[in-house]
C-alpha positions as MATLAB code, in Angstrom:
seq = 'MKNEKFSQLVDQLSAAQRIDSAKTKATIEQVLTTSGVHIKQRHHRVIWTFVSLVAAICVLTLSGMTITPVNHVMAQAPIIGNFFAKFDDDLGTIVETNGKSQKLNVTRTSSGMKVVLNSAYVQGKEVAITGTVDGLDKPKDDWFDFYLGRNGVKFSQDSMDMTKIANGRYRFYLNGQIKGAVPKNTINFPIVFTSFKGNFGRWAFNLHLTPSKVSSRKLNGKLTVANGDVKLKLLGIDEYAGGTGLLKIQQTKKFAKDEFTIFNVNVNVNNSKQNYLLANYDPIIISGSGKQQVVGYRVKKMPKNIKKIKIEPSLDKIETSQRTTLSSLPLTIRAKRTSEVFKFKKASLKSGKLTLRYYLTGTGSTDHQLISHNGNALAAINIMAKTYHDNGNDSVFGNDYLDQGNHRLINTKTHEFESTYDLSQKSGLKKLKLSQLQLQIDYEGLHAVPKMKQQIIQVK';
ca = [
      -0.079    0.151   -0.474;
       1.243    3.297   -0.962;
       2.428    5.805    1.938;
       1.160    9.019   -0.030;
       1.622   11.444    2.919;
       5.132    9.804    3.317;
       5.663   10.599   -0.588;
       4.809   13.959   -0.069;
       7.527   14.622    2.650;
      10.167   13.053    0.642;
       9.478   15.700   -2.299;
       9.598   18.580    0.565;
      12.571   17.536    1.907;
      14.426   16.706   -1.213;
      13.399   20.455   -2.226;
      14.758   21.537    1.337;
      17.914   20.279    0.956;
      19.042   21.250   -2.279;
      23.229   22.240   -2.196;
      25.743   24.027   -4.295;
      27.949   21.220   -4.091;
      31.667   22.559   -3.657;
      30.919   25.933   -1.613;
      28.787   24.217    0.538;
      30.982   21.754    1.248;
      33.898   23.307    1.828;
      31.578   25.410    4.229;
      30.172   22.680    6.072;
      33.578   20.935    6.498;
      35.123   24.344    8.297;
      31.830   25.035   10.357;
      32.300   21.434   11.478;
      35.630   21.247   12.206;
      35.703   24.256   13.859;
      32.884   23.124   15.960;
      34.464   19.906   17.074;
      31.557   17.850   15.362;
      33.317   14.804   13.614;
      31.488   14.407   10.431;
      29.970   10.754    9.917;
      30.938    8.629    6.935;
      29.094    5.986    4.599;
      32.618    3.738    4.297;
      34.029    4.818    1.399;
      31.843    7.793    0.338;
      31.024   10.768    2.431;
      26.796   11.113    2.185;
      26.951   14.969    1.544;
      23.433   15.622    1.054;
      22.390   14.508    3.965;
      25.465   16.165    6.008;
      24.602   19.481    4.632;
      21.273   18.748    5.691;
      21.881   18.302    9.400;
      24.895   20.604    9.377;
      22.683   23.489    8.200;
      19.977   22.856   10.906;
      23.165   22.857   13.588;
      24.501   25.829   12.114;
      21.266   27.699   12.041;
      19.539   26.549   15.395;
      22.934   27.484   16.954;
      22.591   31.317   15.189;
      18.784   31.476   16.911;
      17.143   30.469   13.533;
      14.790   27.998   12.668;
      14.492   26.415    8.872;
      10.310   25.754    8.958;
      10.073   23.879    5.921;
      12.939   21.003    6.494;
      11.819   21.348   10.676;
       8.293   20.371    9.665;
       9.193   18.047    7.185;
      10.964   15.890    9.592;
       8.464   15.951   12.579;
       6.203   14.554   10.397;
       7.844   12.102    8.564;
       6.956    8.505    9.749;
      10.102    6.407   10.722;
       9.203    2.923   11.573;
       8.948    0.737    8.530;
      10.687    3.495    6.242;
      14.244    1.512    6.576;
      15.568    3.535    3.342;
      15.023    6.690    4.522;
      17.141    6.083    7.814;
      20.109    6.077    5.496;
      19.219    9.132    3.379;
      18.351    7.164    0.385;
      15.774    9.202   -1.541;
      15.677    6.498   -4.495;
      15.018    3.763   -1.807;
      12.442    6.035    0.012;
      10.416    6.264   -3.358;
      10.615    2.354   -3.767;
       9.845    1.721   -0.412;
       6.992    3.995   -0.059;
       5.298    2.716   -3.550;
       5.351   -0.635   -1.706;
       7.898   -2.243   -4.307;
      10.850   -2.677   -2.044;
      11.731   -6.479   -1.658;
      10.948   -7.690    2.019;
      14.067  -10.322    3.045;
      13.343  -11.025    6.820;
      16.050  -14.117    6.731;
      18.092  -14.617    9.603;
      21.842  -15.979   10.687;
      23.601  -16.086   13.690;
      27.358  -16.191   14.054;
      30.004  -15.734   16.810;
      26.689  -14.650   19.094;
      25.234  -12.030   17.044;
      22.419  -11.900   14.782;
      22.068  -10.503   11.748;
      18.937  -10.107   10.058;
      17.890   -8.374    6.327;
      14.832   -6.830    6.613;
      14.819   -5.286    2.969;
      16.147   -4.578   -0.441;
      15.550   -3.200   -3.951;
      16.551   -3.522   -7.130;
      16.337   -0.374   -9.837;
      18.187   -1.422  -13.130;
      21.608   -2.119  -11.953;
      21.349   -0.204   -8.383;
      20.690   -2.902   -5.511;
      20.365   -1.795   -1.570;
      20.207   -3.808    1.059;
      19.368   -3.163    4.547;
      19.345   -5.081    7.998;
      19.839   -5.291   11.802;
      22.423   -7.163   14.004;
      22.137   -7.696   17.502;
      24.575   -9.333   20.216;
      27.475   -6.576   19.088;
      28.505   -5.284   22.575;
      32.182   -4.066   21.720;
      32.541   -2.201   18.760;
      35.894   -1.674   17.486;
      35.798    0.528   13.917;
      32.899    1.886   11.981;
      31.922   -0.215    9.610;
      31.419   -3.982    8.298;
      32.453   -6.396    5.834;
      31.114   -8.540    3.153;
      31.573  -10.347   -0.578;
      29.742  -11.675   -2.617;
      29.892  -15.619   -3.263;
      30.435  -18.072   -6.561;
      27.892  -17.967   -8.761;
      26.394  -14.175   -8.216;
      26.115  -11.532  -10.189;
      29.354   -8.966  -10.206;
      28.580   -6.543   -8.169;
      30.305   -2.683   -7.421;
      29.680   -1.324   -3.564;
      28.944    2.215   -3.791;
      28.253    3.302   -0.051;
      27.499    1.562    3.480;
      26.494    2.462    6.621;
      25.755    1.793   10.626;
      23.645    3.243   12.929;
      23.294    2.420   16.564;
      19.650    1.627   17.835;
      20.215    0.557   21.219;
      22.630   -1.120   23.169;
      24.215   -4.265   21.248;
      22.077   -3.629   18.681;
      22.767   -1.662   15.012;
      21.138   -1.034   11.597;
      23.242   -1.386    8.689;
      22.798   -0.468    4.460;
      24.591   -1.159    1.804;
      24.061   -0.405   -1.652;
      25.934   -0.770   -4.925;
      25.522   -1.303   -9.274;
      25.636   -4.700  -10.609;
      28.376   -4.546  -12.785;
      27.450   -5.983  -16.490;
      23.725   -7.173  -17.777;
      20.616   -7.352  -15.161;
      19.258  -10.865  -15.683;
      15.597  -10.661  -16.524;
      13.955  -13.078  -13.968;
      16.204  -13.533  -11.216;
      19.566  -11.755   -9.909;
      21.367  -14.642   -7.673;
      23.059  -12.538   -5.176;
      25.132  -15.242   -2.909;
      26.180  -12.202   -0.013;
      28.427  -12.786    2.968;
      28.945  -10.800    5.899;
      32.544  -11.680    7.768;
      32.697   -8.839   10.195;
      30.440   -5.748   11.876;
      32.357   -2.783   13.412;
      35.766   -5.119   13.884;
      33.704   -8.217   15.122;
      34.152  -11.541   13.367;
      31.839  -14.058   12.221;
      30.327  -15.351    9.106;
      26.809  -14.492    7.994;
      25.669  -16.197    4.630;
      22.635  -15.525    2.809;
      21.857  -17.017   -0.114;
      19.653  -14.276   -2.078;
      17.302  -14.244   -4.895;
      16.619  -10.911   -5.570;
      13.888   -9.789   -8.087;
      14.770   -7.411  -11.121;
      12.624   -4.470  -11.484;
      10.066   -4.233  -14.785;
      11.345   -1.943  -16.716;
      10.142    0.435  -19.856;
      11.809    2.275  -22.227;
      10.914    5.558  -24.035;
      12.765    7.284  -26.159;
      13.482   11.475  -25.985;
      15.117   13.388  -28.654;
      16.526   16.980  -28.002;
      19.990   18.906  -28.323;
      21.749   21.468  -26.228;
      25.218   22.950  -26.342;
      26.753   24.296  -23.503;
      29.619   26.509  -22.126;
      30.351   27.670  -25.144;
      30.687   24.498  -27.239;
      32.321   22.992  -24.662;
      30.152   19.970  -23.774;
      27.127   18.991  -26.139;
      24.463   16.976  -24.961;
      21.470   14.579  -26.915;
      18.888   12.951  -25.064;
      18.446    9.519  -25.660;
      15.348    7.952  -23.339;
      13.980    7.287  -19.850;
      13.925    3.657  -18.532;
      11.219    3.815  -16.277;
      11.152    1.235  -13.076;
       8.138   -0.061  -11.455;
       9.568    1.458   -7.870;
       8.683    4.707   -9.486;
      12.272    5.993  -10.559;
      14.011    6.287  -13.701;
      17.287    6.515  -15.347;
      17.521    9.491  -17.863;
      20.105    8.888  -20.474;
      22.079   11.311  -22.282;
      25.006   11.285  -25.034;
      27.501   14.168  -23.296;
      30.553   14.832  -26.076;
      32.993   17.019  -23.783;
      35.536   19.033  -26.319;
      38.245   18.228  -23.393;
      38.331   14.727  -22.093;
      39.410   15.479  -18.641;
      36.714   18.505  -17.751;
      33.994   17.221  -15.441;
      30.471   17.973  -16.349;
      27.480   17.079  -14.354;
      23.601   18.213  -13.991;
      22.463   19.119  -10.644;
      18.746   19.782  -11.550;
      16.362   18.329  -14.064;
      13.063   20.409  -13.740;
       9.975   19.789  -16.051;
       6.939   22.053  -16.346;
       3.658   20.195  -15.448;
       0.135   22.427  -15.055;
       2.589   25.472  -14.336;
       4.096   23.934  -11.561;
       7.849   23.280  -11.461;
       9.236   20.359  -10.095;
      12.813   19.183   -9.776;
      12.933   15.204  -10.790;
      17.076   14.670  -10.111;
      17.792   12.353   -6.954;
      20.278   14.408   -6.292;
      22.338   12.278   -3.791;
      23.330    9.504   -6.206;
      26.392   10.012   -8.862;
      25.498    9.742  -12.628;
      26.091    6.405  -13.982;
      28.587    6.084  -17.254;
      26.612    3.984  -19.576;
      28.869    3.529  -22.442;
      31.904    5.113  -23.658;
      35.161    6.952  -22.044;
      37.025   10.354  -22.609;
      34.975   12.579  -24.828;
      32.320   11.057  -25.614;
      30.249    9.173  -22.825;
      26.238    7.994  -22.618;
      25.611    8.765  -18.681;
      22.378    7.891  -16.513;
      20.759   10.418  -14.302;
      18.811    8.571  -11.506;
      15.381   10.889  -11.805;
      11.713   10.364  -10.056;
       8.691    8.674  -12.476;
       8.700   11.552  -14.888;
       5.640   13.041  -16.563;
       4.641   11.886  -20.372;
       4.460   14.240  -22.895;
       7.816   16.068  -22.130;
       7.752   19.175  -23.914;
      10.726   20.903  -22.547;
      13.528   19.560  -19.594;
      15.467   22.703  -17.836;
      18.583   21.659  -16.254;
      21.019   22.872  -14.302;
      24.709   21.860  -15.747;
      28.067   22.002  -14.034;
      31.435   22.179  -15.904;
      34.660   21.896  -13.941;
      37.266   23.186  -16.191;
      40.699   21.113  -16.195;
      43.454   23.301  -16.758;
      47.137   22.269  -17.024;
      49.545   22.822  -14.430;
      52.289   25.458  -15.151;
      55.788   25.856  -14.060;
      58.276   28.176  -13.983;
      61.913   28.816  -12.822;
      62.020   30.784   -9.628;
      64.753   33.534  -11.275;
      62.391   34.628  -13.791;
      60.436   35.778  -11.116;
      58.450   38.871  -10.779;
      56.160   37.652  -13.233;
      52.593   37.023  -14.065;
      51.088   33.766  -14.909;
      47.289   33.947  -16.183;
      45.668   30.605  -16.459;
      44.733   29.413  -19.912;
      41.366   28.161  -19.574;
      39.872   29.229  -16.291;
      40.075   33.007  -15.129;
      43.074   32.609  -12.251;
      45.851   35.282  -12.407;
      49.014   34.994  -10.366;
      51.141   37.919   -9.822;
      54.093   36.969   -8.549;
      56.746   39.515   -7.205;
      60.583   38.833   -6.790;
      61.303   35.454   -4.580;
      63.768   35.443   -1.669;
      66.009   32.729   -0.567;
      67.651   33.155    2.612;
      69.362   30.272    4.938;
      67.104   27.720    3.105;
      63.801   29.849    3.680;
      61.809   30.583    0.222;
      59.228   33.301    0.143;
      56.674   34.395   -2.675;
      54.745   36.841   -2.345;
      51.838   37.203   -4.821;
      48.708   38.579   -5.692;
      46.019   36.198   -6.866;
      42.715   36.619   -8.293;
      40.085   35.156  -10.317;
      39.585   32.155   -8.398;
      35.392   32.779   -7.607;
      36.198   32.255   -3.942;
      37.102   35.261   -1.123;
      40.542   35.372    0.187;
      39.580   33.910    3.604;
      38.354   30.535    1.904;
      41.828   30.367    0.028;
      43.684   30.379    3.159;
      41.582   28.469    5.299;
      42.606   25.310    6.821;
      46.069   26.391    6.841;
      46.293   27.998    3.356;
      45.000   24.394    1.868;
      43.621   25.786   -1.357;
      47.257   27.474   -1.815;
      48.924   24.178   -1.769;
      48.628   24.745   -5.448;
      52.208   26.022   -5.332;
      54.830   23.481   -5.388;
      58.288   23.833   -5.489;
      61.193   21.694   -7.218;
      64.277   21.382   -8.442;
      64.664   22.258  -12.383;
      66.335   18.660  -12.775;
      62.850   17.255  -11.470;
      61.743   14.336  -13.515;
      57.574   13.937  -12.935;
      56.942   10.375  -12.446;
      53.096   10.126  -11.634;
      52.588   10.194   -8.060;
      55.894    8.694   -7.193;
      57.999   11.453   -7.590;
      55.863   14.129   -5.203;
      57.282   12.224   -2.085;
      60.879   12.419   -3.858;
      63.784   14.533   -2.117;
      63.579   17.291   -5.101;
      59.825   18.087   -4.513;
      58.088   20.141   -1.805;
      54.611   20.328   -1.684;
      53.866   21.805    1.930;
      54.591   25.801    2.858;
      53.005   28.099    5.229;
      50.414   30.459    3.740;
      48.700   33.682    5.066;
      46.961   36.585    4.110;
      49.038   39.909    3.669;
      46.609   42.600    2.439;
      42.567   41.935    1.664;
      42.193   45.027   -0.559;
      44.842   43.830   -3.262;
      44.175   40.197   -2.484;
      48.519   39.741   -1.799;
      49.369   36.646   -0.212;
      52.619   35.065    0.982;
      53.724   31.568    0.576;
      56.719   30.175    2.698;
      58.984   26.986    1.993;
      61.621   25.709    4.281;
      63.648   23.799    1.742;
      66.235   22.210    4.016;
      62.701   19.302    4.437;
      64.870   17.791    1.022;
      68.040   16.920    0.652;
      67.404   17.567   -3.159;
      66.350   21.264   -2.497;
      68.380   22.691    0.429;
      71.239   23.601   -1.343;
      69.731   24.616   -4.916;
      69.733   28.286   -5.919;
      66.869   30.068   -7.498;
      67.933   29.728  -10.180;
      68.031   25.923   -9.870;
      64.481   25.818   -8.631;
      61.190   25.874  -10.521;
      57.519   26.609   -9.163;
      54.338   24.366  -10.349;
      51.117   25.817  -10.013;
      48.257   23.060  -10.054;
      44.990   24.527  -10.364;
      42.833   21.427   -9.845;
      40.917   22.333   -6.657;
      42.265   25.964   -6.530;
      39.244   27.391   -8.572;
      35.696   27.393   -7.537;
      33.498   25.894   -9.900;
      31.270   28.757  -11.534;
      27.623   28.287  -11.732;
      25.842   28.123  -14.860;
      22.885   29.422  -15.842;
      19.804   27.095  -16.078;
      19.043   25.779  -19.749;
      16.254   24.661  -21.586;
      16.354   21.214  -24.056;
      13.542   21.332  -26.276;
      12.186   17.807  -26.188;
      10.830   16.703  -29.809;
];
């Protein structure tokens, strides 16, 4: 039986927790760290949508403000029985409230601990399972371990999480994707759990999951964004019985390493706008690589007869690293594809201490954001010998490469910074002169991804 009230609350909550990924993530990290709060992680992935919501509530509550829509939604949301909502799984919540999740209710006991698998769902290639473990009295770490046995589908884990219910009792969750074709009738999923929070045992379940019924419809439409750097072509939607879908788009990029994604998928229905994108799921690469890929975006069930789709795209342009000798300073260095400009003054080297002063503009971040966490963003400036040989990740640990310095803001009006480096830390640098040294600017992570305007794909 459908829980219509809960479905409405999920829609409200999805709208309430809309985030601007890069800036919001950095701000939340800083606020939580300053407040002494540790970010809770799913094993292998931070669930930023939920962290953003909780952090926003904490920060605004501490400042005397309230968020009426979010508070209202969270106060009304029914908890019992909605397993996937407890782990911020919007897709699973929709499936469950539509009555399309698969009830498991199977139990195994090992090492004095009882494990019960409660529920699962399959939507296309997406699989998720949730359950409980009892008798876990001495937790030693924060996660659990499992593997899939022989004769099962190939499965790639995406995230996992555990939350305490009572003393010795925890609820757990895992999700991921089936690799390769999805079986039509039955999905063999022989899952074996080997530990929970550092307590070992063997809990084996030979699950037979039911694949979701799927229907496909074609969509035709094209759009060029970012001054021709990205071309989009609508291919269609795979619609699953659980109430979700996969919007398939062919993305062709001018530069293969650029990172393109879509944050909003809005469709006007009866003069009412709704975002259909399930934002806490990464896009799925269906086929292709490099410059051209077919990508799937997970969405709620979309209406028929779509005339146009409004999207909010984002393009992170990958800028090539630049090197210059320190003896050539003063010098102005401009990024080739993004807007950063470094205007270096003459470098100073005294008793193994290198000092760089420079003006930095065009990052899209404030000076204080750049300098937060001991100038983490300014770690983009690395020092190396002119004879340095780039050998991938291994070479950054060599004796002629230094990526750790101290950074401070000198003047907020002129955007002047100072970076100092202790060359005595590296045997291959400490005796070198300015003419034997070079700096490298790594732009990745330095600039904020600019927000692009919403754009419309006309659907034919």
